[in-house]
N, C-alpha and C positions, 0 to 999 in steps of 0.2 A: 609456375604459379610461384609467387613470392612466398615464403614462410609466414610472415605476417597475416595475408589472406587467408591462406589456408587454415591457421589457427582461429581465425575470426568465423570462417564457415564451420568449422568442426564445433566450435562454441554455440553456434545459432542452433545446429542439428542436435546437440547435447540437451541445449535448455529445451528444446521443444519435446524431446524424449522425456525429459524430467516433468516437464508440463503435464504430461499424460499421469504420472504420478501425483503431482499437485492434484488434478482434478478428483482423483480419488480421495485424497487428504481432505479437499475441501468438503466433499460431501460425507465423510464418513467420521471424521474427527468430533465434530458437535453431536454426532448421533452415539457417539461412544463405541464405534465399531472399529474392528481392527483394519489397519491399511493394507494387510497383506493377504489374507483370507477373508473371504472368497475372492477368486479372481475376478475381473472385470466381465460384467453380465448385464444382458438387457434387463431393465427393471420392468418391462411389459409382459416379456415372455419367458424371462430366466435363462435364455440361451447363452451359454458363453460366448465370449467376443474372441475369435480367432486372432492369432496374431496379425494377420495379413488385413485383419479390418481394424486394428488398433495402431495403425502406424500414424505417429502423430502428424497433423495436418492433412495429409494426402487422403487418409481413410475416409476423414468427414468430408472431403470435396467428392470423392469417387461415390461414396454412398449418399451423398445429398442431404447428409445428417440424419440418416435414417437407419434403422436396424436391418440387416440382410435377411433376417428370418421372419420378423413379422411387420415389418414397416413402420414400427412406431418410430417416433421424431426423437433424435437427440438434440438437448440444446445448443445453441449455437455458441453458448459460452465455452464449452469443451474446446472448441476451436480457438476462441479468444485467449483462454487460459495458457493453451500451447505455443500460440503466436507471441503473447506478452513475455511469456517464459524465455521463450528462444531470443528474442529481441534483448531482454535484460542480460542474459547470459553473454550475448555478443557485446554488448556495451560494456560489460566489465571487463571481458577480453580486449576489447579496444584500449581500455584504460591503461592495460598492463602489458599488452603484447611488445611494445617496444623495449621494456625491461627484460621481457622474457628472452628475446632474441640477442641480448647484450651477452657477451662471453663473460661467464663466472657470475652472472645474476639471474641464472634462469630459476634455480630451485625456489630462493624467496619470493619471486614473483608468480611461480605456480602456486605457492602456498596461499598468497593474497588472492588471486584468481577463484581457488577453491572455495576460500572460508567466505568470501563475498558473494560467490554463487549460492552460498547456503544462505547468506543474509537475504539476497533478492529472491531466493525460493520461499523464504520464510515470510517476506513481505506479500508475495503473491497469494499465498494460503490463507494468511489471516485478513488480507483485505477482502477477499469474496466470502470468508466465514462471516466477516464482520458485516458484510452487506447483506447477507441471508438471514443471519440470525442476532445481528447486534450484540455479538460476544467476540472476545480476543482471546483464544484458548491458551492457557498456560503451557500447553504441549508445544508450543512455538515460542513464545516469549522468554520463558525460563530457561531453554537450552539455547536460546539467541542470545540471552545475557552473557551464558557462559562463552558461548563462541566469541562474542564481542570481546570479553577480556582475553582469551586465548589469542585472537587476532591482534589485540593491542601489545601483548608481550610477545608473541612470535616474530611478528614482522612490524616493528615500531615506527621504522621509517617508510613504510608503504599503506599504512593504514590513513584513512582521510583524516586531515587535522588541519585546523588554520592556527596560526601560519604552518606550512609543512615542516615536519620534524627534520632536524639537520641530519646528517649521516652518521655522527657519533651519539645519536640517542640511544641509551641502553635499553635493553629489554624491562628493566625495572621501572624505569621513568616511562616506557610506553604503557605498562601495566598500571601504574598512578594514574596516568592521563585516564586511562579506561574506567579505572574505579571511580575518579571524580565525575567523569561523563555520566557514569550509571546513575550515581548519587543526584547531581545535578539534574539529569533529565527526568527521573522518577520524583524528585523532590519539588520541582517547578509544579508538576500536575497534580502532586498530593497538595500542595498549598491552594492551587487554582479550585481543587475539589472541595476544600474545607471552606475557603472564602465563599465559593458558588453556593455551597450549599447553606452557609449561614445568612447570606444575603437573599437569595432566591426560594430557600425553603424547600429544595429539591436537589437531587444529584445533579451537579455540572459536569463532572467528568469521572468515567469509571475506573475500576481498578485494572482493567484490559489496557486502557489508554496510558495509566502509569507505568505499567510494566514494558509497554512497548517503547514508551520514551527512553525507559531505563535502559532496554536494550539497544537503542540507537546510540543512546550517550556511551555506552561501552565499547561500540565500534567506532565512533566518531570524535570523542572528546566534547569537553564542555562547550567550546566556542560553537562548534557546528550545531550540536544539539538546540542552541539559543536561535540559531538562524531556521532549524527545523520547525520550532514552534512559530516563529513569525511567519515562515511560509506557508505552514499548515492553517493558521487563522486567517491569512490573507486568501488562500485558496478557498477555504470554508465558507469566508464573507462573499466572495465572487459568484460561487456555486448557490450559496442561499438567497442572494438578491435576485440572482437569474431565476430561480426557481419560484420565488415570491411573485417576480413579474409575470412569468409564464402561468402561474396559478391564477392571477388576477384577469390576465386576458382571457384564460379559458374560462374562468367563473363569469366574467362580463358576457361571453357568448350564451352560457347557459342562463344567466339571470334574466337576459333581454325578454325571451318570450314568457318567462314566468311573471316578469311585471306587468306586461300585457294583460296576463290574465288576473294578476291582483287589481288593476286600474278598471278592467273593464268586463270581466266576467260577472253576469248576474248571479251566478250561483254561489253563494256564501262558503259553501264547503270546498268549492274548487278554488277559491281565492284563499281561503286558510291553507290548504295543501300547498299551494303554490308559494305562499309566504313562508310556510315552515322549510320547503325545498331552498328558498333564496337564503334563509338564515343558517341553514346547514352548509351552503357553498361557501358562504362569506366566512364562516367559523373555519371551515377546511382549507381556505386558500393559503393562509400563512403557515399552515401545518405541513405544506410541500417541502419548506426549508428543513425540516427535520427528517425528512424520509432517509438521508444519508447519513450514518454515523460518522463521528471524527475520525476513528482509524483509518480509513482510505485518505484523508487529507493529510494525516500524520506521515504516512507512507509516501505520498507523493512530495510532501515536503523534504522527506529523508532521502529519496532518490535525487532530487534536485540538488540538495546539499552534497550528496556523494560525488556526483559527477561534476556540479559546478559552482560548489560553495565557495572556495576560495576566490574563484574568479569573479564571483557575485560581491564578496565582502571587498575585494579591492577595488572593484568598480565603484562602490557605494561611497568607500573613503576618497577615492580621487575626484568621484563626483562632487562631493561636498567639502574636499580640501582638508580632511581631517585626517589625524595621525592615527592609526590603529593600535601602536606599540603598546600603549598605556592599558589598553582592555585586552588585547589579545595574547601579550606575552608574560601573563602572570605567572603560568605554569609552564 
């Protein structure tokens, strides 16, 4: 088996193992619980989960997503988190595996893999916490900012940048890029939050989103953090419009029999009740688009920018025959 293939398989397995821990963090961090103690256990019968029932992916499939002791169901999301973590770790390894196998380049590439595994793991944890609780915990983003600056300093030629840093980029230049990226990422969200609150008289962006974008900027620099903002807004718009359309289709199916009651039922109370239900359905149709917080969209944009950002930017400039130098080579 080629060394590259072996390392990619190892990365997937390692990511799945860490995904099991990420599941613990996703549940416990918002509840201010320790991620170390107590050990994994069933929430229905409190029975501890043995190691052989805690093997990533395999145990969930073998037990069909149920507790061995009481038969209580375990959420399918446990399986999803482990699988997604494994795939992300594998993709990070694929990004750097050729450099690892080059003679004399293994150590910095391994450092790059480990630091970006931590970044990807943070993305997984905060995404699912944000989906559940609509919060982005400081316990993930603040260490993430520090790790981003460490990565920018330690491996300036291997971090994601546009344009890619040349081989002679110094550690201090890399750190400066990370600091600027942190400031730009957080600053953009701060400006959006202030303007949004002034215009719409309500919170437009949360502090967690600000710290998440600052974390991403620390890892990727200011150029890619701008791309992350565009990609997250674009993906959010697509999902939002889709949810609105789905809500309207669903609402139309529910409203049709109610309208028949309103127009034909001789009972006035039944007509009033049906009309009230119609009003509630109409009011809730557009609310579907706000069911998903913005954090997961930011993470999606960050992952796209990390793996494909430079190629996307080059494709854009070549498509419209524009020279990127004036914009992208300021720092």
